[in-house]
N, C-alpha and C positions, 0 to 999 in steps of 0.2 A: 521487582518486574526484572529486576539484570539480569537476575542468574537461571534463569529462566532460560531455553529454546524456542524457537521458533514457534517450531510446531508442541511446546509444551503451553509454550502462548494462548496458540489456536485451540487447544482442548479449553482453555481456561474462555477463550471468548465464547468458543458454540458452547459452557455449561451458564453463559449469561455474565461476564465478567467483563463491565465496565471497565474496567482500569485495564485492564490484560488489552483491551481493547486502544484507545485512551496512547497505554505505550507503544503496542505496536502500529499505529498510524505515526507517534512525534519518529519512532526511531528510522521508516521508512520515509519521513516528511521532504529529506535532506537527502535522498538518491530519488527521487523522485523529479525536483526540483531542478539537481544535477541531468539526468535524461529527458524530463521536457524543454532546458534552456537551451538546444540542443535545431528547436524548430520555432520558425518563423509565421503566423496565421495573420502576420499582418493585412493584411495585403486584403484578408475578408471582413480585417475589424478584429479582432479576435485578440486579448491583447495578456499577454505574460499571464495575465495575476491570475486571468480565465480559464486557459491554460492547470495554472498547478493544481488550483479548487475542482478542476474537473477530474482531473490527476485523482488527488484527494479524494471525490469522494469515488470512481474508478476500483481503488483501490478497495476501502472501508467496502464495497458493493461485493469486491473478490477475496474479504476473508469468511465471505461464507459459501464461496465456490470452489472454494482450496482443499482441495484431496493429496494428502500427504502419496497416495498407496498411484500417484502415480507417477515417481520416480521422477518429478525434479522440487528443485528447494519454490522456497515461497519465495524466497527472492528469483529465480527464475522467472515464476512463474508471474509475480507479481510485472516485473518486465515487459511481457508482453503485452 
């Protein structure tokens, strides 16, 4: 899977390839962790691990919403 670009992997995901979806999750897991580590919602009772889990779920859902004709990369889209 490493030889494919994000766009190619997204195409495979849309064709039903679970392996491609899992690869993208693994690839972006560290980035999601790095984005979320700057947030602190402990005063609301939300733990850091919960935020990471929510971020991964939103990324998973976002894979279906991403469109490469919007002139943005998957990296930028997922960060938003």
